[in-house]
BALOBA-1460 file (C-alpha; in Angstrom, 3 decimals):
// residues 216
<rec num="1" residu="m" x="104.972" y="-96.244" z="-10.786"/>
<rec num="2" residu="t" x="105.163" y="-94.528" z="-14.422"/>
<rec num="3" residu="s" x="107.757" y="-92.604" z="-16.038"/>
<rec num="4" residu="t" x="106.021" y="-92.431" z="-19.824"/>
<rec num="5" residu="l" x="102.598" y="-91.920" z="-19.136"/>
<rec num="6" residu="r" x="101.224" y="-88.546" z="-19.993"/>
<rec num="7" residu="f" x="98.213" y="-86.634" z="-18.264"/>
<rec num="8" residu="t" x="95.594" y="-84.847" z="-21.089"/>
<rec num="9" residu="p" x="92.379" y="-83.445" z="-19.870"/>
<rec num="10" residu="f" x="89.882" y="-84.129" z="-22.643"/>
<rec num="11" residu="v" x="88.917" y="-80.960" z="-22.664"/>
<rec num="12" residu="l" x="88.957" y="-78.495" z="-19.848"/>
<rec num="13" residu="k" x="86.481" y="-75.326" z="-20.642"/>
<rec num="14" residu="l" x="88.616" y="-73.259" z="-20.670"/>
<rec num="15" residu="p" x="86.837" y="-69.648" z="-21.059"/>
<rec num="16" residu="v" x="84.678" y="-70.199" z="-17.977"/>
<rec num="17" residu="r" x="87.514" y="-70.348" z="-15.513"/>
<rec num="18" residu="p" x="90.049" y="-67.822" z="-14.409"/>
<rec num="19" residu="p" x="93.343" y="-68.224" z="-17.160"/>
<rec num="20" residu="v" x="95.454" y="-67.394" z="-13.933"/>
<rec num="21" residu="l" x="94.161" y="-70.041" z="-12.086"/>
<rec num="22" residu="v" x="94.491" y="-72.527" z="-14.691"/>
<rec num="23" residu="a" x="97.959" y="-71.797" z="-15.382"/>
<rec num="24" residu="k" x="98.826" y="-71.971" z="-11.345"/>
<rec num="25" residu="q" x="97.148" y="-75.742" z="-11.565"/>
<rec num="26" residu="a" x="98.535" y="-76.650" z="-14.937"/>
<rec num="27" residu="t" x="102.021" y="-75.616" z="-14.395"/>
<rec num="28" residu="s" x="101.701" y="-77.216" z="-10.743"/>
<rec num="29" residu="i" x="100.715" y="-80.832" z="-12.316"/>
<rec num="30" residu="a" x="103.502" y="-80.707" z="-15.048"/>
<rec num="31" residu="a" x="106.194" y="-79.655" z="-12.647"/>
<rec num="32" residu="l" x="104.768" y="-82.649" z="-10.403"/>
<rec num="33" residu="t" x="105.076" y="-85.218" z="-12.822"/>
<rec num="34" residu="g" x="108.045" y="-84.310" z="-14.970"/>
<rec num="35" residu="d" x="106.592" y="-82.059" z="-17.990"/>
<rec num="36" residu="r" x="103.909" y="-84.882" z="-18.792"/>
<rec num="37" residu="l" x="101.003" y="-82.589" z="-19.311"/>
<rec num="38" residu="g" x="99.689" y="-81.946" z="-22.118"/>
<rec num="39" residu="l" x="96.686" y="-79.527" z="-21.869"/>
<rec num="40" residu="g" x="93.421" y="-80.001" z="-23.573"/>
<rec num="41" residu="v" x="91.337" y="-76.785" z="-23.823"/>
<rec num="42" residu="g" x="87.694" y="-76.318" z="-25.667"/>
<rec num="43" residu="l" x="85.265" y="-73.632" z="-26.461"/>
<rec num="44" residu="s" x="82.189" y="-74.667" z="-24.511"/>
<rec num="45" residu="p" x="79.183" y="-74.948" z="-26.946"/>
<rec num="46" residu="w" x="76.913" y="-74.482" z="-23.837"/>
<rec num="47" residu="p" x="75.723" y="-71.081" z="-22.452"/>
<rec num="48" residu="e" x="74.578" y="-72.184" z="-19.190"/>
<rec num="49" residu="d" x="78.011" y="-73.237" z="-18.849"/>
<rec num="50" residu="f" x="79.147" y="-69.240" z="-18.809"/>
<rec num="51" residu="a" x="75.633" y="-68.619" z="-17.156"/>
<rec num="52" residu="v" x="76.660" y="-70.549" z="-14.411"/>
<rec num="53" residu="m" x="80.080" y="-69.550" z="-13.525"/>
<rec num="54" residu="g" x="79.172" y="-65.551" z="-14.111"/>
<rec num="55" residu="v" x="80.939" y="-65.627" z="-17.415"/>
<rec num="56" residu="p" x="79.526" y="-63.275" z="-19.756"/>
<rec num="57" residu="w" x="78.807" y="-65.765" z="-23.520"/>
<rec num="58" residu="e" x="79.330" y="-62.678" z="-25.984"/>
<rec num="59" residu="r" x="83.070" y="-62.484" z="-27.040"/>
<rec num="60" residu="r" x="83.368" y="-66.150" z="-25.919"/>
<rec num="61" residu="g" x="85.975" y="-66.809" z="-28.757"/>
<rec num="62" residu="k" x="88.032" y="-63.594" z="-27.737"/>
<rec num="63" residu="r" x="88.615" y="-64.728" z="-24.302"/>
<rec num="64" residu="m" x="89.333" y="-67.947" z="-25.052"/>
<rec num="65" residu="d" x="92.112" y="-66.628" z="-27.160"/>
<rec num="66" residu="e" x="93.473" y="-64.618" z="-24.605"/>
<rec num="67" residu="a" x="93.217" y="-67.249" z="-21.525"/>
<rec num="68" residu="i" x="95.676" y="-69.501" z="-24.357"/>
<rec num="69" residu="d" x="97.985" y="-66.446" z="-24.451"/>
<rec num="70" residu="i" x="98.107" y="-66.231" z="-20.219"/>
<rec num="71" residu="v" x="98.358" y="-69.832" z="-19.716"/>
<rec num="72" residu="r" x="101.035" y="-70.076" z="-22.278"/>
<rec num="73" residu="g" x="102.623" y="-67.219" z="-20.869"/>
<rec num="74" residu="l" x="102.412" y="-68.300" z="-16.949"/>
<rec num="75" residu="s" x="104.026" y="-71.465" z="-17.574"/>
<rec num="76" residu="t" x="107.505" y="-70.006" z="-18.926"/>
<rec num="77" residu="g" x="108.252" y="-69.580" z="-15.149"/>
<rec num="78" residu="e" x="109.372" y="-65.872" z="-16.083"/>
<rec num="79" residu="y" x="107.883" y="-62.819" z="-15.148"/>
<rec num="80" residu="f" x="104.649" y="-62.454" z="-17.474"/>
<rec num="81" residu="e" x="102.220" y="-59.419" z="-17.877"/>
<rec num="82" residu="y" x="99.402" y="-59.198" z="-20.037"/>
<rec num="83" residu="h" x="96.940" y="-56.278" z="-21.280"/>
<rec num="84" residu="g" x="94.472" y="-57.438" z="-23.730"/>
<rec num="85" residu="e" x="90.872" y="-56.554" z="-24.699"/>
<rec num="86" residu="i" x="89.539" y="-59.297" z="-21.702"/>
<rec num="87" residu="y" x="92.422" y="-59.816" z="-19.140"/>
<rec num="88" residu="d" x="94.520" y="-57.338" z="-17.832"/>
<rec num="89" residu="l" x="97.626" y="-58.857" z="-15.747"/>
<rec num="90" residu="p" x="100.294" y="-57.199" z="-14.020"/>
<rec num="91" residu="a" x="104.055" y="-58.959" z="-14.223"/>
<rec num="92" residu="i" x="103.767" y="-62.241" z="-12.120"/>
<rec num="93" residu="k" x="105.924" y="-65.135" z="-12.120"/>
<rec num="94" residu="m" x="104.655" y="-68.719" z="-10.981"/>
<rec num="95" residu="t" x="106.763" y="-71.306" z="-9.832"/>
<rec num="96" residu="p" x="107.359" y="-73.907" z="-9.773"/>
<rec num="97" residu="a" x="107.356" y="-74.093" z="-13.327"/>
<rec num="98" residu="p" x="108.108" y="-76.831" z="-15.724"/>
<rec num="99" residu="a" x="111.402" y="-77.169" z="-17.577"/>
<rec num="100" residu="r" x="109.600" y="-77.474" z="-20.628"/>
<rec num="101" residu="p" x="106.785" y="-75.642" z="-22.250"/>
<rec num="102" residu="i" x="103.342" y="-77.314" z="-21.856"/>
<rec num="103" residu="p" x="101.282" y="-78.519" z="-24.886"/>
<rec num="104" residu="i" x="98.175" y="-76.931" z="-25.320"/>
<rec num="105" residu="l" x="95.645" y="-78.963" z="-27.520"/>
<rec num="106" residu="v" x="92.629" y="-76.986" z="-28.720"/>
<rec num="107" residu="g" x="89.441" y="-79.059" z="-29.172"/>
<rec num="108" residu="g" x="86.490" y="-78.239" z="-31.694"/>
<rec num="109" residu="h" x="85.204" y="-79.194" z="-34.713"/>
<rec num="110" residu="s" x="84.608" y="-75.438" z="-36.019"/>
<rec num="111" residu="e" x="86.646" y="-73.599" z="-38.203"/>
<rec num="112" residu="a" x="87.874" y="-71.322" z="-35.728"/>
<rec num="113" residu="a" x="88.538" y="-74.205" z="-33.328"/>
<rec num="114" residu="l" x="90.620" y="-75.996" z="-36.007"/>
<rec num="115" residu="r" x="92.571" y="-72.613" z="-36.971"/>
<rec num="116" residu="r" x="92.953" y="-71.888" z="-33.249"/>
<rec num="117" residu="a" x="94.686" y="-74.842" z="-32.731"/>
<rec num="118" residu="v" x="96.835" y="-74.008" z="-35.379"/>
<rec num="119" residu="v" x="97.407" y="-70.630" z="-34.458"/>
<rec num="120" residu="r" x="98.126" y="-70.653" z="-30.718"/>
<rec num="121" residu="g" x="97.883" y="-74.517" z="-30.250"/>
<rec num="122" residu="d" x="100.560" y="-77.505" z="-30.138"/>
<rec num="123" residu="g" x="97.387" y="-79.551" z="-32.046"/>
<rec num="124" residu="w" x="94.179" y="-80.546" z="-32.188"/>
<rec num="125" residu="m" x="91.449" y="-82.544" z="-30.239"/>
<rec num="126" residu="h" x="88.572" y="-84.211" z="-31.979"/>
<rec num="127" residu="a" x="85.595" y="-84.950" z="-30.326"/>
<rec num="128" residu="g" x="84.059" y="-87.637" z="-32.600"/>
<rec num="129" residu="g" x="81.907" y="-88.378" z="-35.253"/>
<rec num="130" residu="d" x="82.196" y="-89.767" z="-38.774"/>
<rec num="131" residu="d" x="83.591" y="-86.726" z="-40.961"/>
<rec num="132" residu="l" x="87.183" y="-87.393" z="-39.148"/>
<rec num="133" residu="d" x="88.441" y="-87.366" z="-42.877"/>
<rec num="134" residu="a" x="87.273" y="-84.279" z="-43.492"/>
<rec num="135" residu="l" x="88.274" y="-82.377" z="-40.740"/>
<rec num="136" residu="l" x="91.785" y="-83.743" z="-41.202"/>
<rec num="137" residu="e" x="92.062" y="-82.134" z="-44.675"/>
<rec num="138" residu="r" x="90.655" y="-78.906" z="-43.382"/>
<rec num="139" residu="l" x="93.353" y="-78.699" z="-40.525"/>
<rec num="140" residu="a" x="95.943" y="-79.590" z="-42.739"/>
<rec num="141" residu="r" x="94.582" y="-76.466" z="-45.171"/>
<rec num="142" residu="i" x="95.605" y="-73.989" z="-42.662"/>
<rec num="143" residu="r" x="98.570" y="-75.274" z="-41.447"/>
<rec num="144" residu="e" x="99.534" y="-74.922" z="-44.739"/>
<rec num="145" residu="a" x="98.523" y="-71.253" z="-45.218"/>
<rec num="146" residu="e" x="99.414" y="-70.723" z="-42.197"/>
<rec num="147" residu="g" x="103.149" y="-71.551" z="-42.793"/>
<rec num="148" residu="k" x="103.331" y="-74.134" z="-40.123"/>
<rec num="149" residu="a" x="102.727" y="-77.673" z="-42.174"/>
<rec num="150" residu="d" x="106.086" y="-78.743" z="-40.778"/>
<rec num="151" residu="d" x="105.994" y="-77.897" z="-37.462"/>
<rec num="152" residu="p" x="105.823" y="-80.140" z="-34.433"/>
<rec num="153" residu="f" x="101.598" y="-80.908" z="-34.454"/>
<rec num="154" residu="e" x="99.653" y="-83.462" z="-31.771"/>
<rec num="155" residu="v" x="96.244" y="-84.577" z="-33.333"/>
<rec num="156" residu="h" x="94.515" y="-86.805" z="-30.966"/>
<rec num="157" residu="v" x="91.186" y="-88.104" z="-32.168"/>
<rec num="158" residu="i" x="88.629" y="-90.833" z="-31.587"/>
<rec num="159" residu="s" x="88.143" y="-93.326" z="-34.093"/>
<rec num="160" residu="f" x="87.153" y="-97.077" z="-34.466"/>
<rec num="161" residu="d" x="90.411" y="-97.665" z="-36.055"/>
<rec num="162" residu="a" x="92.108" y="-97.599" z="-33.333"/>
<rec num="163" residu="y" x="91.493" y="-100.793" z="-31.975"/>
<rec num="164" residu="t" x="93.268" y="-102.689" z="-34.081"/>
<rec num="165" residu="p" x="97.079" y="-102.370" z="-34.942"/>
<rec num="166" residu="d" x="96.162" y="-101.763" z="-38.788"/>
<rec num="167" residu="g" x="93.672" y="-99.419" z="-37.755"/>
<rec num="168" residu="v" x="96.313" y="-97.481" z="-35.960"/>
<rec num="169" residu="k" x="98.396" y="-97.897" z="-38.453"/>
<rec num="170" residu="r" x="95.648" y="-96.082" z="-40.897"/>
<rec num="171" residu="l" x="95.592" y="-93.498" z="-38.667"/>
<rec num="172" residu="e" x="99.362" y="-92.704" z="-38.093"/>
<rec num="173" residu="d" x="99.297" y="-92.792" z="-42.157"/>
<rec num="174" residu="k" x="96.614" y="-89.624" z="-41.671"/>
<rec num="175" residu="g" x="99.039" y="-87.982" z="-39.497"/>
<rec num="176" residu="v" x="97.363" y="-88.765" z="-36.399"/>
<rec num="177" residu="t" x="99.895" y="-89.046" z="-32.861"/>
<rec num="178" residu="d" x="97.251" y="-90.156" z="-30.362"/>
<rec num="179" residu="a" x="94.475" y="-91.941" z="-30.016"/>
<rec num="180" residu="i" x="91.409" y="-91.505" z="-27.851"/>
<rec num="181" residu="v" x="90.172" y="-94.679" z="-26.640"/>
<rec num="182" residu="g" x="87.393" y="-96.142" z="-24.237"/>
<rec num="183" residu="f" x="86.335" y="-99.676" z="-23.235"/>
<rec num="184" residu="r" x="82.226" y="-98.092" z="-22.368"/>
<rec num="185" residu="w" x="79.780" y="-95.720" z="-23.224"/>
<rec num="186" residu="p" x="80.767" y="-92.432" z="-21.234"/>
<rec num="187" residu="y" x="77.497" y="-91.097" z="-20.586"/>
<rec num="188" residu="i" x="75.834" y="-94.018" z="-19.186"/>
<rec num="189" residu="q" x="73.470" y="-92.819" z="-16.279"/>
<rec num="190" residu="g" x="73.978" y="-93.945" z="-12.470"/>
<rec num="191" residu="p" x="76.448" y="-96.067" z="-10.693"/>
<rec num="192" residu="d" x="78.955" y="-97.832" z="-12.772"/>
<rec num="193" residu="t" x="77.833" y="-101.374" z="-11.970"/>
<rec num="194" residu="e" x="80.987" y="-102.680" z="-14.343"/>
<rec num="195" residu="p" x="83.514" y="-104.347" z="-11.543"/>
<rec num="196" residu="l" x="87.020" y="-103.662" z="-11.830"/>
<rec num="197" residu="a" x="88.205" y="-107.254" z="-12.466"/>
<rec num="198" residu="k" x="86.756" y="-106.207" z="-15.862"/>
<rec num="199" residu="k" x="87.996" y="-102.675" z="-16.570"/>
<rec num="200" residu="i" x="91.633" y="-104.288" z="-15.943"/>
<rec num="201" residu="e" x="90.625" y="-107.098" z="-18.415"/>
<rec num="202" residu="n" x="89.798" y="-104.976" z="-20.846"/>
<rec num="203" residu="l" x="93.018" y="-102.670" z="-20.466"/>
<rec num="204" residu="e" x="95.080" y="-106.191" z="-20.796"/>
<rec num="205" residu="r" x="93.998" y="-106.962" z="-23.545"/>
<rec num="206" residu="f" x="94.084" y="-103.949" z="-24.997"/>
<rec num="207" residu="a" x="97.933" y="-103.792" z="-24.213"/>
<rec num="208" residu="e" x="98.233" y="-107.084" z="-25.858"/>
<rec num="209" residu="t" x="96.193" y="-107.142" z="-28.681"/>
<rec num="210" residu="v" x="97.013" y="-103.452" z="-29.919"/>
<rec num="211" residu="i" x="99.904" y="-101.555" z="-28.307"/>
<rec num="212" residu="a" x="102.053" y="-104.500" z="-27.811"/>
<rec num="213" residu="k" x="102.041" y="-104.621" z="-32.043"/>
<rec num="214" residu="v" x="102.073" y="-100.967" z="-32.672"/>
<rec num="215" residu="q" x="105.079" y="-99.406" z="-30.261"/>
<rec num="216" residu="p" x="108.468" y="-99.382" z="-32.254"/>
């Protein structure tokens, strides 16, 4: 039904999951959708996520780094082996494989998360808040320090600016490539009582008032 829509999880808690399984899921989705998967990954800040999955909370950052390396390596479609401090894998190969590398987009606001997005990822995902400009400045400094200021890099943000054409232009001027928008409070408890017709109306209004006016 579509040829341009991307599927971008926001975000998958990677270190509490087996990275080989995530790689298999990601490569299959990418292959099925014609390379339209952008894999958003994050490091959960909640110890209970690790506890319930039987994964140590300690060294979670190292686990995250190695998991990203494994997912990236296995998504090439070639034989890949990995011998790290957390994971040790023999040479294995996954098929089907995507025709192009899967963009890995790293979420998080800490210095470590921003650096991980630059060094190991292909982009960064913003979790919201009023400190967007400061985060973008920190991200730019890290990219410059790592010699990656001119490399392709996706920046996905949550901002009220995304709801108007002028606001989208302001975000674009700041280096933002993608805006994350929603039309209801995502943490509402209980069943969703909003009718389908209202959801469609919201999407159509956004398409007419924003998307149609900012697309080239």
